[in-house]
LUMSEMAR-889568 format. One record per residue (C-alpha): x, y, z; residue number from 1. Coordinates in steps of 0.25 Angstrom, whole numbers, padded with zeros to 4 digits. Example, Ala and Ser with C-alpha at 12.3 -4.5 7.8 and 13.67 -1.06 7.14 Angstrom:
// residues 2
<pt c1="0049" c2="-0018" c3="0031" k="1"/>
<pt c1="0055" c2="-0004" c3="0029" k="2"/>
This chain:
// residues 94
<pt c1="0190" c2="0372" c3="0287" k="1"/>
<pt c1="0187" c2="0375" c3="0303" k="2"/>
<pt c1="0196" c2="0382" c3="0311" k="3"/>
<pt c1="0193" c2="0375" c3="0323" k="4"/>
<pt c1="0206" c2="0368" c3="0331" k="5"/>
<pt c1="0196" c2="0358" c3="0336" k="6"/>
<pt c1="0189" c2="0353" c3="0321" k="7"/>
<pt c1="0204" c2="0354" c3="0320" k="8"/>
<pt c1="0210" c2="0344" c3="0329" k="9"/>
<pt c1="0195" c2="0333" c3="0328" k="10"/>
<pt c1="0201" c2="0333" c3="0312" k="11"/>
<pt c1="0214" c2="0330" c3="0315" k="12"/>
<pt c1="0208" c2="0317" c3="0327" k="13"/>
<pt c1="0200" c2="0315" c3="0317" k="14"/>
<pt c1="0209" c2="0310" c3="0306" k="15"/>
<pt c1="0221" c2="0304" c3="0317" k="16"/>
<pt c1="0209" c2="0295" c3="0324" k="17"/>
<pt c1="0203" c2="0290" c3="0306" k="18"/>
<pt c1="0220" c2="0287" c3="0307" k="19"/>
<pt c1="0221" c2="0280" c3="0320" k="20"/>
<pt c1="0209" c2="0270" c3="0315" k="21"/>
<pt c1="0214" c2="0270" c3="0300" k="22"/>
<pt c1="0228" c2="0263" c3="0307" k="23"/>
<pt c1="0220" c2="0255" c3="0317" k="24"/>
<pt c1="0211" c2="0250" c3="0305" k="25"/>
<pt c1="0223" c2="0249" c3="0296" k="26"/>
<pt c1="0233" c2="0239" c3="0306" k="27"/>
<pt c1="0220" c2="0230" c3="0310" k="28"/>
<pt c1="0219" c2="0228" c3="0296" k="29"/>
<pt c1="0202" c2="0234" c3="0296" k="30"/>
<pt c1="0212" c2="0242" c3="0283" k="31"/>
<pt c1="0221" c2="0240" c3="0273" k="32"/>
<pt c1="0235" c2="0246" c3="0274" k="33"/>
<pt c1="0232" c2="0259" c3="0265" k="34"/>
<pt c1="0221" c2="0267" c3="0267" k="35"/>
<pt c1="0215" c2="0274" c3="0255" k="36"/>
<pt c1="0205" c2="0286" c3="0257" k="37"/>
<pt c1="0208" c2="0296" c3="0245" k="38"/>
<pt c1="0195" c2="0291" c3="0240" k="39"/>
<pt c1="0190" c2="0302" c3="0253" k="40"/>
<pt c1="0195" c2="0312" c3="0249" k="41"/>
<pt c1="0194" c2="0313" c3="0236" k="42"/>
<pt c1="0178" c2="0308" c3="0238" k="43"/>
<pt c1="0177" c2="0319" c3="0247" k="44"/>
<pt c1="0187" c2="0330" c3="0237" k="45"/>
<pt c1="0174" c2="0327" c3="0226" k="46"/>
<pt c1="0160" c2="0327" c3="0235" k="47"/>
<pt c1="0169" c2="0340" c3="0237" k="48"/>
<pt c1="0168" c2="0344" c3="0222" k="49"/>
<pt c1="0156" c2="0340" c3="0220" k="50"/>
<pt c1="0148" c2="0346" c3="0230" k="51"/>
<pt c1="0155" c2="0358" c3="0226" k="52"/>
<pt c1="0151" c2="0359" c3="0212" k="53"/>
<pt c1="0136" c2="0354" c3="0214" k="54"/>
<pt c1="0137" c2="0367" c3="0221" k="55"/>
<pt c1="0147" c2="0378" c3="0213" k="56"/>
<pt c1="0133" c2="0373" c3="0201" k="57"/>
<pt c1="0121" c2="0373" c3="0211" k="58"/>
<pt c1="0127" c2="0389" c3="0213" k="59"/>
<pt c1="0131" c2="0387" c3="0228" k="60"/>
<pt c1="0137" c2="0398" c3="0232" k="61"/>
<pt c1="0152" c2="0397" c3="0237" k="62"/>
<pt c1="0148" c2="0397" c3="0253" k="63"/>
<pt c1="0140" c2="0383" c3="0249" k="64"/>
<pt c1="0150" c2="0378" c3="0239" k="65"/>
<pt c1="0160" c2="0377" c3="0250" k="66"/>
<pt c1="0150" c2="0369" c3="0259" k="67"/>
<pt c1="0145" c2="0360" c3="0250" k="68"/>
<pt c1="0159" c2="0354" c3="0245" k="69"/>
<pt c1="0163" c2="0353" c3="0257" k="70"/>
<pt c1="0152" c2="0344" c3="0261" k="71"/>
<pt c1="0155" c2="0337" c3="0247" k="72"/>
<pt c1="0168" c2="0336" c3="0254" k="73"/>
<pt c1="0160" c2="0330" c3="0265" k="74"/>
<pt c1="0151" c2="0323" c3="0260" k="75"/>
<pt c1="0162" c2="0315" c3="0248" k="76"/>
<pt c1="0173" c2="0311" c3="0261" k="77"/>
<pt c1="0161" c2="0306" c3="0268" k="78"/>
<pt c1="0158" c2="0296" c3="0254" k="79"/>
<pt c1="0170" c2="0292" c3="0254" k="80"/>
<pt c1="0174" c2="0287" c3="0266" k="81"/>
<pt c1="0161" c2="0280" c3="0265" k="82"/>
<pt c1="0163" c2="0273" c3="0253" k="83"/>
<pt c1="0176" c2="0268" c3="0257" k="84"/>
<pt c1="0173" c2="0264" c3="0271" k="85"/>
<pt c1="0161" c2="0255" c3="0266" k="86"/>
<pt c1="0173" c2="0250" c3="0254" k="87"/>
<pt c1="0181" c2="0245" c3="0266" k="88"/>
<pt c1="0170" c2="0243" c3="0274" k="89"/>
<pt c1="0167" c2="0232" c3="0262" k="90"/>
<pt c1="0182" c2="0228" c3="0262" k="91"/>
<pt c1="0183" c2="0223" c3="0275" k="92"/>
<pt c1="0169" c2="0216" c3="0278" k="93"/>
<pt c1="0171" c2="0209" c3="0264" k="94"/>
């Protein structure tokens, strides 16, 4: 968890920008009324668990398992967002 205030401010600004972008896309009917993105946190959690289990099976030290867990969270979230984006684009373009 970063302790620097600028990191927190950047995260808040990015979250607000994403919210505005989704609101505009919904308004101009590029997205459906209800956008269910619960798959993203689910896949992030699964990626984290898989990488933690991998590190534990390999016998890595705890600090390295912690880094693997963070990487698994990132990898799972990005994969889920990419899959969700793919299906949304496929639905919009067809």
